N, CA, C and O of each residue as an XYZ file, in Angstrom:
320
protein
N      19.214     13.038      0.517
C      19.181     11.762     -0.171
C      18.629     10.707      0.767
O      18.883     10.731      1.971
N      17.869      9.779      0.200
C      17.262      8.718      0.984
C      17.609      7.368      0.351
O      17.640      7.236     -0.873
N      17.860      6.401      1.174
C      18.101      5.044      0.697
C      16.924      4.190      1.108
O      16.483      4.225      2.257
N      16.418      3.419      0.155
C      15.268      2.557      0.413
C      15.683      1.108      0.202
O      16.271      0.763     -0.823
N      15.373      0.270      1.176
C      15.690     -1.150      1.057
C      14.452     -1.889      0.554
O      13.379     -1.788      1.148
N      14.604     -2.633     -0.547
C      13.492     -3.345     -1.163
C      13.683     -4.843     -1.027
O      14.807     -5.345     -1.028
N      12.557     -5.556     -0.908
C      12.658     -7.010     -0.934
C      12.947     -7.449     -2.374
O      12.840     -6.646     -3.302
N      13.309     -8.708     -2.556
C      13.713     -9.195     -3.878
C      12.609     -9.052     -4.923
O      12.878     -8.663     -6.059
N      11.377     -9.361     -4.548
C      10.260     -9.290     -5.494
C      10.034     -7.856     -5.973
O       9.817     -7.622     -7.162
N      10.087     -6.906     -5.049
C       9.886     -5.504     -5.407
C      11.040     -4.989     -6.252
O      10.824     -4.233     -7.199
N      12.258     -5.387     -5.923
C      13.424     -4.974     -6.703
C      13.343     -5.524     -8.126
O      13.682     -4.825     -9.080
N      12.900     -6.760     -8.273
C      12.741     -7.352     -9.597
C      11.692     -6.589    -10.405
O      11.898     -6.297    -11.583
N      10.572     -6.271     -9.767
C       9.514     -5.508    -10.427
C      10.021     -4.129    -10.840
O       9.735     -3.664    -11.943
N      10.761     -3.489     -9.970
C      11.323     -2.180    -10.271
C      12.270     -2.260    -11.471
O      12.211     -1.416    -12.366
N      13.121     -3.248    -11.491
C      14.045     -3.417    -12.620
C      13.303     -3.689    -13.926
O      13.697     -3.184    -14.977
N      12.241     -4.476    -13.869
C      11.447     -4.744    -15.067
C      10.805     -3.463    -15.602
O      10.791     -3.223    -16.809
N      10.275     -2.645    -14.689
C       9.662     -1.380    -15.098
C      10.696     -0.413    -15.668
O      10.420      0.298    -16.634
N      11.877     -0.387    -15.075
C      12.955      0.484    -15.552
C      13.319      0.111    -16.985
O      13.479      0.983    -17.839
N      13.448     -1.182    -17.242
C      13.799     -1.633    -18.593
C      12.667     -1.360    -19.581
O      12.914     -0.945    -20.714
N      11.442     -1.592    -19.155
C      10.311     -1.401    -20.057
C      10.088      0.071    -20.386
O       9.795      0.412    -21.532
N      10.223      0.937    -19.396
C       9.966      2.370    -19.584
C      11.189      3.143    -20.067
O      11.070      4.298    -20.475
N      12.371      2.509    -20.025
C      13.627      3.137    -20.454
C      13.915      4.421    -19.673
O      14.310      5.437    -20.245
N      13.707      4.352    -18.353
C      14.044      5.470    -17.471
C      14.780      4.917    -16.264
O      14.749      3.713    -16.010
N      15.444      5.796    -15.519
C      16.153      5.313    -14.335
C      15.204      5.210    -13.143
O      14.063      5.667    -13.199
N      15.695      4.606    -12.073
C      14.857      4.337    -10.900
C      14.305      5.611    -10.285
O      13.151      5.645     -9.860
N      15.116      6.658    -10.234
C      14.674      7.923     -9.643
C      13.493      8.507    -10.412
O      12.510      8.946     -9.816
N      13.596      8.507    -11.734
C      12.501      9.030    -12.556
C      11.242      8.179    -12.392
O      10.129      8.704    -12.338
N      11.429      6.863    -12.313
C      10.283      5.969    -12.161
C       9.567      6.206    -10.835
O       8.337      6.235    -10.788
N      10.319      6.373     -9.778
C       9.725      6.627     -8.456
C       9.022      7.983     -8.445
O       7.921      8.102     -7.907
N       9.646      9.005     -9.034
C       9.010     10.326     -9.106
C       7.690     10.259     -9.859
O       6.690     10.841     -9.438
N       7.699      9.540    -10.981
C       6.484      9.414    -11.787
C       5.400      8.654    -11.024
O       4.227      9.025    -11.068
N       5.797      7.589    -10.325
C       4.828      6.807     -9.550
C       4.216      7.650     -8.434
O       3.012      7.572     -8.187
N       5.033      8.452     -7.762
C       4.520      9.316     -6.697
C       3.593     10.390     -7.252
O       2.563     10.693     -6.650
N       3.951     10.964     -8.389
C       3.094     11.980     -9.002
C       1.753     11.368     -9.407
O       0.703     11.978     -9.204
N       1.790     10.166     -9.977
C       0.550      9.477    -10.356
C      -0.301      9.173     -9.130
O      -1.522      9.328     -9.155
N       0.353      8.739     -8.059
C      -0.362      8.418     -6.823
C      -1.023      9.665     -6.234
O      -2.190      9.626     -5.845
N      -0.288     10.753     -6.171
C      -0.852     11.993     -5.628
C      -1.969     12.520     -6.519
O      -2.956     13.059     -6.018
N      -1.827     12.371     -7.826
C      -2.878     12.780     -8.744
C      -4.145     11.970     -8.549
O      -5.249     12.509     -8.626
N      -3.992     10.677     -8.296
C      -5.170      9.840     -8.073
C      -5.853     10.193     -6.755
O      -7.075     10.094     -6.647
N      -5.088     10.597     -5.767
C      -5.687     11.025     -4.505
C      -6.522     12.276     -4.694
O      -7.600     12.400     -4.112
N      -6.033     13.203     -5.503
C      -6.765     14.447     -5.723
C      -8.044     14.198     -6.484
O      -9.065     14.823     -6.195
N      -8.014     13.290     -7.461
C      -9.247     13.022     -8.200
C     -10.214     12.219     -7.360
O     -11.428     12.362     -7.504
N      -9.695     11.380     -6.488
C     -10.560     10.594     -5.618
C     -11.226     11.469     -4.577
O     -12.423     11.336     -4.325
N     -10.465     12.360     -3.973
C     -10.969     13.202     -2.894
C     -11.214     14.639     -3.335
O     -11.449     15.512     -2.500
N     -11.162     14.883     -4.593
C     -11.326     16.206     -5.207
C     -10.384     17.258     -4.620
O     -10.610     18.456     -4.788
N      -9.347     16.819     -3.943
C      -8.319     17.733     -3.488
C      -8.744     18.752     -2.453
O      -7.975     19.668     -2.160
N      -9.922     18.636     -1.893
C     -10.332     19.605     -0.892
C     -11.063     18.893      0.234
O     -11.609     17.804      0.056
N     -11.059     19.520      1.372
C     -11.792     18.986      2.510
C     -13.157     19.646      2.540
O     -13.271     20.865      2.410
N     -14.183     18.845      2.709
C     -15.529     19.391      2.735
C     -16.105     19.174      4.127
O     -16.111     18.056      4.642
N     -16.580     20.237      4.717
C     -17.149     20.172      6.050
C     -18.623     19.786      5.983
O     -19.291     20.030      4.978
N     -19.118     19.192      7.043
C     -20.531     18.832      7.105
C     -21.406     20.081      6.978
O     -22.487     20.030      6.392
N     -20.939     21.193      7.525
C     -21.716     22.437      7.420
C     -21.832     22.891      5.965
O     -22.835     23.496      5.587
N     -20.805     22.603      5.135
C     -20.875     22.942      3.712
C     -21.948     22.110      3.010
O     -22.684     22.616      2.164
N     -22.026     20.845      3.367
C     -23.036     19.958      2.777
C     -24.431     20.390      3.206
O     -25.343     20.467      2.382
N     -24.597     20.671      4.487
C     -25.903     21.075      5.013
C     -26.360     22.391      4.378
O     -27.551     22.587      4.139
N     -25.420     23.279      4.109
C     -25.772     24.569      3.516
C     -26.374     24.415      2.113
O     -27.129     25.281      1.671
N     -26.049     23.329      1.412
C     -26.590     23.114      0.067
C     -27.963     22.466      0.075
O     -28.634     22.458     -0.957
N     -28.402     21.927      1.193
C     -29.683     21.215      1.243
C     -30.883     22.070      0.817
O     -31.726     21.573      0.070
N     -31.002     23.325      1.254
C     -32.170     24.107      0.840
C     -32.283     24.294     -0.669
O     -33.381     24.529     -1.174
N     -31.184     24.195     -1.393
C     -31.245     24.385     -2.844
C     -31.648     23.116     -3.593
O     -31.914     23.166     -4.794
N     -31.695     21.996     -2.905
C     -32.101     20.744     -3.558
C     -33.616     20.724     -3.757
O     -34.356     21.183     -2.887
N     -34.084     20.201     -4.883
C     -35.526     20.166     -5.146
C     -36.313     19.411     -4.072
O     -37.468     19.734     -3.797
N     -35.692     18.428     -3.482
C     -36.358     17.640     -2.443
C     -36.757     18.484     -1.244
O     -37.758     18.203     -0.585
N     -35.978     19.511     -0.964
C     -36.201     20.306      0.235
C     -36.827     21.673     -0.046
O     -36.888     22.510      0.855
N     -37.293     21.918     -1.270
C     -37.945     23.196     -1.554
C     -39.428     23.078     -1.242
O     -40.021     22.012     -1.402
N     -40.006     24.147     -0.810
C     -41.431     24.147     -0.484
C     -41.666     24.164      1.011
O     -40.748     24.383      1.801
N     -42.910     23.931      1.383
C     -43.338     23.960      2.776
C     -42.832     22.703      3.496
O     -43.156     21.593      3.074
N     -42.055     22.846      4.560
C     -41.523     21.683      5.269
C     -42.612     20.739      5.780
O     -42.438     19.521      5.750
N     -43.735     21.293      6.249
C     -44.816     20.456      6.755
C     -45.444     19.640      5.623
O     -45.763     18.465      5.809
N     -45.618     20.250      4.465
C     -46.177     19.533      3.317
C     -45.235     18.420      2.852
O     -45.680     17.337      2.472
N     -43.940     18.698      2.885
C     -42.952     17.676      2.518
C     -43.041     16.502      3.480
O     -43.043     15.343      3.066
N     -43.116     16.816      4.767
C     -43.190     15.764      5.782
C     -44.449     14.918      5.610
O     -44.387     13.692      5.708
N     -45.594     15.559      5.354
C     -46.849     14.832      5.149
C     -46.766     13.955      3.899
O     -47.228     12.814      3.906
N     -46.179     14.487      2.832
C     -46.041     13.711      1.598
C     -45.172     12.479      1.819
O     -45.468     11.397      1.310
N     -44.102     12.655      2.581
C     -43.241     11.511      2.868
C     -43.965     10.457      3.698
O     -43.824      9.259      3.450
N     -44.726     10.898      4.668
C     -45.463      9.948      5.497
C     -46.574      9.259      4.711
O     -46.871      8.088      4.946
N     -47.187      9.986      3.779
C     -48.269      9.408      2.988
C     -47.768      8.401      1.947
O     -48.571      7.681      1.355
N     -46.473      8.344      1.721
C     -45.925      7.350      0.798
C     -46.227      5.940      1.275
O     -46.363      5.023      0.465
N     -46.330      5.764      2.572
C     -46.499      4.432      3.139
C     -47.966      4.000      3.173
O     -48.258      2.843      3.478
N     -48.880      4.900      2.869
C     -50.312      4.559      2.916
C     -50.742      3.882      1.643
O     -51.910      3.523      1.498
């Protein structure tokens, strides 16, 4: 069991949410934590991606298909 000390403003907000949602404080905190963790997973897609994983996908991109020298010349000729 854990005890959390809240300032007056936060306690008032918590009480308002408890009354509005018709649930107790424990359920409200559990729901808030689940929502927070869910948002983290959607934000970060729930996995760690290494730079080597990103680099490995580069050859499959249309920008990088073909002769590397021709690509380089085409890029340089954009400025002419």
